[in-house]
N, CA, C and O atoms as a MOPAC input file, in Angstrom:
PM7 MOZYME 1SCF
protein

 N    -79.58400 1   -76.81200 1    69.19900 1
 C    -79.94500 1   -77.89200 1    70.08500 1
 C    -78.66400 1   -78.60700 1    70.48700 1
 O    -77.81000 1   -78.89900 1    69.65100 1
 N    -78.54800 1   -78.87800 1    71.74300 1
 C    -77.36600 1   -79.53900 1    72.27500 1
 C    -77.79000 1   -80.85300 1    72.86900 1
 O    -78.74600 1   -80.91300 1    73.64200 1
 N    -77.08800 1   -81.90900 1    72.51600 1
 C    -77.39800 1   -83.21600 1    73.08200 1
 C    -76.15600 1   -83.75700 1    73.76700 1
 O    -75.02900 1   -83.37700 1    73.44700 1
 N    -76.38600 1   -84.64100 1    74.70600 1
 C    -75.28200 1   -85.21500 1    75.47700 1
 C    -75.30400 1   -86.71700 1    75.35300 1
 O    -76.36600 1   -87.33600 1    75.28300 1
 N    -74.13800 1   -87.28900 1    75.32800 1
 C    -73.98300 1   -88.72600 1    75.38600 1
 C    -73.12600 1   -89.02600 1    76.59800 1
 O    -72.27900 1   -88.22300 1    76.98900 1
 N    -73.34100 1   -90.14200 1    77.16700 1
 C    -72.52400 1   -90.49700 1    78.31000 1
 C    -73.24200 1   -91.44000 1    79.23400 1
 O    -74.25700 1   -92.04000 1    78.88200 1
 N    -72.70900 1   -91.55600 1    80.39500 1
 C    -73.26700 1   -92.46800 1    81.37700 1
 C    -74.62300 1   -91.95700 1    81.84000 1
 O    -74.84400 1   -90.75100 1    81.94700 1
 N    -75.50700 1   -92.87100 1    82.10700 1
 C    -76.87600 1   -92.52600 1    82.46900 1
 C    -76.93500 1   -91.67900 1    83.72600 1
 O    -77.83800 1   -90.85600 1    83.86700 1
 N    -75.98600 1   -91.86200 1    84.65300 1
 C    -75.99800 1   -91.11400 1    85.89700 1
 C    -75.61600 1   -89.64500 1    85.67300 1
 O    -76.09100 1   -88.76700 1    86.39200 1
 N    -74.77000 1   -89.37800 1    84.69100 1
 C    -74.31400 1   -88.01400 1    84.44900 1
 C    -75.27400 1   -87.20500 1    83.58400 1
 O    -75.19000 1   -85.97700 1    83.56300 1
 N    -76.16400 1   -87.85300 1    82.88400 1
 C    -77.09300 1   -87.12300 1    82.01500 1
 C    -77.97900 1   -86.14100 1    82.77700 1
 O    -78.11500 1   -85.00000 1    82.33600 1
 N    -78.58300 1   -86.52400 1    83.89100 1
 C    -79.40000 1   -85.54000 1    84.62900 1
 C    -78.56400 1   -84.37000 1    85.15700 1
 O    -79.02600 1   -83.22800 1    85.16500 1
 N    -77.34600 1   -84.65300 1    85.59500 1
 C    -76.47000 1   -83.58600 1    86.07400 1
 C    -76.13100 1   -82.64100 1    84.91700 1
 O    -76.17300 1   -81.42000 1    85.07400 1
 N    -75.80100 1   -83.20200 1    83.77500 1
 C    -75.50400 1   -82.39000 1    82.59000 1
 C    -76.70000 1   -81.57200 1    82.14400 1
 O    -76.54500 1   -80.43200 1    81.70500 1
 N    -77.89700 1   -82.14500 1    82.25200 1
 C    -79.10600 1   -81.41200 1    81.86900 1
 C    -79.31900 1   -80.19900 1    82.77000 1
 O    -79.69600 1   -79.12800 1    82.29300 1
 N    -79.08100 1   -80.36000 1    84.05800 1
 C    -79.25000 1   -79.24700 1    84.99600 1
 C    -78.20700 1   -78.16400 1    84.71200 1
 O    -78.52500 1   -76.97500 1    84.70300 1
 N    -76.95800 1   -78.58400 1    84.47900 1
 C    -75.89300 1   -77.61800 1    84.17300 1
 C    -76.22700 1   -76.85000 1    82.90000 1
 O    -76.08700 1   -75.62700 1    82.85500 1
 N    -76.66500 1   -77.55900 1    81.87200 1
 C    -77.01900 1   -76.89200 1    80.62000 1
 C    -78.22400 1   -75.97400 1    80.79100 1
 O    -78.29800 1   -74.92500 1    80.15200 1
 N    -79.15500 1   -76.35400 1    81.63800 1
 C    -80.32400 1   -75.50900 1    81.87500 1
 C    -79.90700 1   -74.16600 1    82.44700 1
 O    -80.39600 1   -73.12100 1    82.01700 1
 N    -79.00400 1   -74.19300 1    83.41800 1
 C    -78.58400 1   -72.94400 1    84.04300 1
 C    -77.52000 1   -72.19500 1    83.23300 1
 O    -77.37700 1   -70.98200 1    83.38100 1
 N    -76.78600 1   -72.89300 1    82.39300 1
 C    -75.72500 1   -72.25300 1    81.61100 1
 C    -76.23300 1   -71.72600 1    80.27300 1
 O    -75.48800 1   -71.05300 1    79.56100 1
 N    -77.45100 1   -72.00700 1    79.92300 1
 C    -77.96500 1   -71.63000 1    78.60600 1
 C    -77.89700 1   -70.12900 1    78.36700 1
 O    -77.44500 1   -69.69700 1    77.30700 1
 N    -78.33000 1   -69.33800 1    79.31800 1
 C    -78.33000 1   -67.87700 1    79.16300 1
 C    -76.94600 1   -67.31500 1    78.92000 1
 O    -76.74000 1   -66.60900 1    77.93300 1
 N    -75.97200 1   -67.60900 1    79.80400 1
 C    -74.62400 1   -67.08400 1    79.57800 1
 C    -73.98300 1   -67.57800 1    78.27300 1
 O    -73.25400 1   -66.83300 1    77.61800 1
 N    -74.25300 1   -68.81700 1    77.90400 1
 C    -73.68100 1   -69.34800 1    76.66000 1
 C    -74.27600 1   -68.62200 1    75.46200 1
 O    -73.54700 1   -68.22900 1    74.55200 1
 N    -75.59500 1   -68.44200 1    75.45400 1
 C    -76.23400 1   -67.71600 1    74.35000 1
 C    -75.73700 1   -66.27800 1    74.27500 1
 O    -75.47400 1   -65.76100 1    73.19000 1
 N    -75.60900 1   -65.63400 1    75.43400 1
 C    -75.14000 1   -64.25200 1    75.47900 1
 C    -73.70400 1   -64.15600 1    74.94500 1
 O    -73.38100 1   -63.23400 1    74.19600 1
 N    -72.85300 1   -65.10100 1    75.32700 1
 C    -71.47200 1   -65.10500 1    74.84100 1
 C    -71.39400 1   -65.31100 1    73.33800 1
 O    -70.61400 1   -64.64800 1    72.65400 1
 N    -72.20500 1   -66.23300 1    72.82400 1
 C    -72.21700 1   -66.45900 1    71.37600 1
 C    -72.73800 1   -65.23700 1    70.62700 1
 O    -72.21700 1   -64.87800 1    69.57100 1
 N    -73.76800 1   -64.60100 1    71.17900 1
 C    -74.32100 1   -63.40500 1    70.54200 1
 C    -73.29400 1   -62.27900 1    70.51300 1
 O    -73.12600 1   -61.60800 1    69.49500 1
 N    -72.60100 1   -62.07500 1    71.64600 1
 C    -71.58900 1   -61.01600 1    71.70700 1
 C    -70.42700 1   -61.30800 1    70.75700 1
 O    -69.90100 1   -60.39600 1    70.12000 1
 N    -70.02700 1   -62.58300 1    70.66200 1
 C    -68.94300 1   -62.94700 1    69.74500 1
 C    -69.35300 1   -62.70500 1    68.29500 1
 O    -68.55100 1   -62.22000 1    67.49700 1
 N    -70.59500 1   -63.03800 1    67.95100 1
 C    -71.07200 1   -62.81400 1    66.58400 1
 C    -71.14300 1   -61.32300 1    66.26400 1
 O    -70.77400 1   -60.90100 1    65.16800 1
 N    -71.62000 1   -60.52300 1    67.22700 1
 C    -71.68800 1   -59.08100 1    67.00600 1
 C    -70.29900 1   -58.47600 1    66.86400 1
 O    -70.09000 1   -57.58600 1    66.04000 1
 N    -69.35300 1   -58.94900 1    67.65800 1
 C    -67.98200 1   -58.45200 1    67.57000 1
 C    -67.36300 1   -58.81100 1    66.22200 1
 O    -66.69400 1   -57.98300 1    65.60300 1
 N    -67.58700 1   -60.04200 1    65.76700 1
 C    -67.06200 1   -60.45200 1    64.46500 1
 C    -67.68400 1   -59.62100 1    63.34700 1
 O    -67.00000 1   -59.25200 1    62.39200 1
 N    -68.97300 1   -59.32600 1    63.46200 1
 C    -69.64000 1   -58.51600 1    62.44300 1
 C    -69.07100 1   -57.09700 1    62.41800 1
 O    -68.87500 1   -56.52400 1    61.34600 1
 N    -68.80700 1   -56.53200 1    63.59400 1
 C    -68.22600 1   -55.19200 1    63.65500 1
 C    -66.83200 1   -55.17200 1    63.02300 1
 O    -66.49700 1   -54.25100 1    62.27800 1
 N    -66.02400 1   -56.19000 1    63.32500 1
 C    -64.68300 1   -56.26400 1    62.72900 1
 C    -64.77000 1   -56.42700 1    61.22200 1
 O    -63.99700 1   -55.81600 1    60.48400 1
 N    -65.70400 1   -57.24600 1    60.76000 1
 C    -65.88300 1   -57.45100 1    59.32300 1
 C    -66.30000 1   -56.14300 1    58.65200 1
 O    -65.77300 1   -55.78800 1    57.59800 1
 N    -67.24500 1   -55.42800 1    59.26200 1
 C    -67.69600 1   -54.16200 1    58.68800 1
 C    -66.56500 1   -53.14400 1    58.62300 1
 O    -66.44900 1   -52.40500 1    57.64500 1
 N    -65.73200 1   -53.10200 1    59.65400 1
 C    -64.59200 1   -52.18600 1    59.65900 1
 C    -63.60800 1   -52.54600 1    58.56100 1
 O    -63.14500 1   -51.67400 1    57.82600 1
 N    -63.28700 1   -53.82200 1    58.45000 1
 C    -62.34700 1   -54.26200 1    57.41500 1
 C    -62.90700 1   -54.00200 1    56.02400 1
 O    -62.18000 1   -53.57200 1    55.12900 1
 N    -64.18900 1   -54.26100 1    55.84300 1
 C    -64.80600 1   -54.05000 1    54.53600 1
 C    -64.83800 1   -52.57400 1    54.17200 1
 O    -64.64400 1   -52.21500 1    53.01100 1
 N    -65.08200 1   -51.71500 1    55.15900 1
 C    -65.11000 1   -50.27600 1    54.89600 1
 C    -63.73200 1   -49.76600 1    54.46400 1
 O    -63.63200 1   -48.85000 1    53.64900 1
 N    -62.67700 1   -50.36200 1    55.01300 1
 C    -61.32600 1   -49.95500 1    54.61700 1
 C    -60.98800 1   -50.42400 1    53.21000 1
 O    -60.19900 1   -49.77800 1    52.52100 1
 N    -61.56900 1   -51.53300 1    52.77100 1
 C    -61.26400 1   -52.06300 1    51.44600 1
 C    -62.13900 1   -51.45800 1    50.35100 1
 O    -61.78400 1   -51.53100 1    49.17400 1
 N    -63.26300 1   -50.86800 1    50.71000 1
 C    -64.20400 1   -50.35500 1    49.71400 1
 C    -63.58700 1   -49.34900 1    48.75200 1
 O    -63.85600 1   -49.43900 1    47.55400 1
 N    -62.76200 1   -48.38000 1    49.21100 1
 C    -62.20700 1   -47.41600 1    48.25700 1
 C    -61.17700 1   -48.03200 1    47.29900 1
 O    -60.85900 1   -47.43300 1    46.27200 1
 N    -60.66900 1   -49.19000 1    47.61700 1
 C    -59.66500 1   -49.81100 1    46.75700 1
 C    -60.34000 1   -50.51900 1    45.58500 1
 O    -61.41400 1   -51.10200 1    45.73600 1
 N    -59.70300 1   -50.46300 1    44.41800 1
 C    -60.23700 1   -51.12400 1    43.23900 1
 C    -59.10800 1   -51.82600 1    42.51000 1
 O    -57.94200 1   -51.45400 1    42.64200 1
 N    -59.45800 1   -52.82500 1    41.75400 1
 C    -58.52800 1   -53.49300 1    40.85900 1
 C    -57.27000 1   -54.00600 1    41.52700 1
 O    -57.32600 1   -54.76000 1    42.49900 1
 N    -56.13600 1   -53.58900 1    40.99500 1
 C    -54.84500 1   -54.08300 1    41.44900 1
 C    -54.55500 1   -53.70500 1    42.89500 1
 O    -53.94700 1   -54.49200 1    43.62000 1
 N    -54.97400 1   -52.52500 1    43.33100 1
 C    -54.74400 1   -52.10600 1    44.71600 1
 C    -55.48100 1   -53.02500 1    45.68900 1
 O    -54.94500 1   -53.36700 1    46.74400 1
 N    -56.70100 1   -53.42600 1    45.34300 1
 C    -57.46400 1   -54.33700 1    46.18400 1
 C    -56.81300 1   -55.71600 1    46.21800 1
 O    -56.69300 1   -56.31800 1    47.28500 1
 N    -56.39300 1   -56.21800 1    45.06600 1
 C    -55.72000 1   -57.52100 1    45.01300 1
 C    -54.43800 1   -57.50800 1    45.83700 1
 O    -54.14200 1   -58.47300 1    46.54200 1
 N    -53.67500 1   -56.41800 1    45.75300 1
 C    -52.43000 1   -56.30900 1    46.51400 1
 C    -52.70400 1   -56.28900 1    48.01600 1
 O    -51.97000 1   -56.91000 1    48.78400 1
 N    -53.74500 1   -55.58700 1    48.43900 1
 C    -54.10200 1   -55.51700 1    49.86200 1
 C    -54.51300 1   -56.89300 1    50.38200 1
 O    -54.09400 1   -57.29200 1    51.46800 1
 N    -55.31700 1   -57.61400 1    49.62700 1
 C    -55.75100 1   -58.95100 1    50.03900 1
 C    -54.56900 1   -59.90800 1    50.07500 1
 O    -54.43000 1   -60.68500 1    51.01900 1
 N    -53.71900 1   -59.85800 1    49.06000 1
 C    -52.54500 1   -60.73700 1    49.03400 1
 C    -51.62500 1   -60.45300 1    50.20900 1
 O    -51.09300 1   -61.38400 1    50.81500 1
 N    -51.42800 1   -59.17900 1    50.54200 1
 C    -50.58000 1   -58.82000 1    51.67400 1
 C    -51.18200 1   -59.32000 1    52.98400 1
 O    -50.45600 1   -59.79100 1    53.85900 1
 N    -52.50600 1   -59.22000 1    53.12600 1
 C    -53.16000 1   -59.69900 1    54.34200 1
 C    -53.04800 1   -61.21600 1    54.47500 1
 O    -52.92400 1   -61.73800 1    55.58300 1
 N    -53.09100 1   -61.91700 1    53.34800 1
 C    -52.95700 1   -63.37300 1    53.39600 1
 C    -51.52900 1   -63.79900 1    53.72800 1
 O    -51.32600 1   -64.78700 1    54.43200 1
 N    -50.55000 1   -63.06800 1    53.23100 1
 C    -49.14700 1   -63.41100 1    53.46300 1
 C    -48.70400 1   -62.97600 1    54.85600 1
 O    -47.92600 1   -63.67400 1    55.50600 1
 N    -49.19400 1   -61.83100 1    55.31600 1
 C    -48.80900 1   -61.27500 1    56.62500 1
 C    -50.04300 1   -61.09800 1    57.50300 1
 O    -50.54800 1   -59.98200 1    57.62700 1
 N    -50.54300 1   -62.17400 1    58.11500 1
 C    -51.78300 1   -62.07400 1    58.90100 1
 C    -51.64600 1   -61.23100 1    60.16500 1
 O    -52.65300 1   -60.80100 1    60.72700 1
 N    -50.41000 1   -60.98500 1    60.62400 1
 C    -50.22000 1   -60.18900 1    61.84500 1
 C    -50.32700 1   -58.70000 1    61.58800 1
 O    -50.26900 1   -57.91100 1    62.53100 1
 N    -50.48100 1   -58.29400 1    60.33500 1
 C    -50.66400 1   -56.89800 1    59.99800 1
 C    -49.38700 1   -56.16200 1    59.64700 1
 O    -49.43600 1   -54.97700 1    59.31600 1
 N    -48.24100 1   -56.83000 1    59.71100 1
 C    -46.98400 1   -56.17800 1    59.37000 1
 C    -46.94300 1   -55.90700 1    57.88000 1
 O    -47.26300 1   -56.78500 1    57.07800 1
 N    -46.55900 1   -54.71900 1    57.50800 1
 C    -46.49400 1   -54.34100 1    56.10700 1
 C    -45.09200 1   -54.56700 1    55.59000 1
 O    -44.10900 1   -54.23800 1    56.25500 1
 N    -45.00700 1   -55.13400 1    54.39300 1
 C    -43.71300 1   -55.36400 1    53.76800 1
 C    -43.51300 1   -54.36400 1    52.63800 1
 O    -44.47200 1   -53.98000 1    51.96800 1
 N    -42.28200 1   -53.94600 1    52.42900 1
 C    -41.97500 1   -53.01300 1    51.35600 1
 C    -40.88900 1   -53.58300 1    50.48100 1
 O    -40.48100 1   -52.94600 1    49.51000 1

């Protein structure tokens, strides 16, 4: 639910804009959530074979180097 605060004259204009923008906004949020879920599933699938110290090292490296660069 989205609510607006503001001047009384702008509220009806905002309501009309939100009425027509609802579909594209919902579609964009849905697509973003699906994309994030796909990325999460891919990342999780890559980590599944790792156990113990190898998994801890991979997570620590990802936290230290978020751009994906590997350090040796």
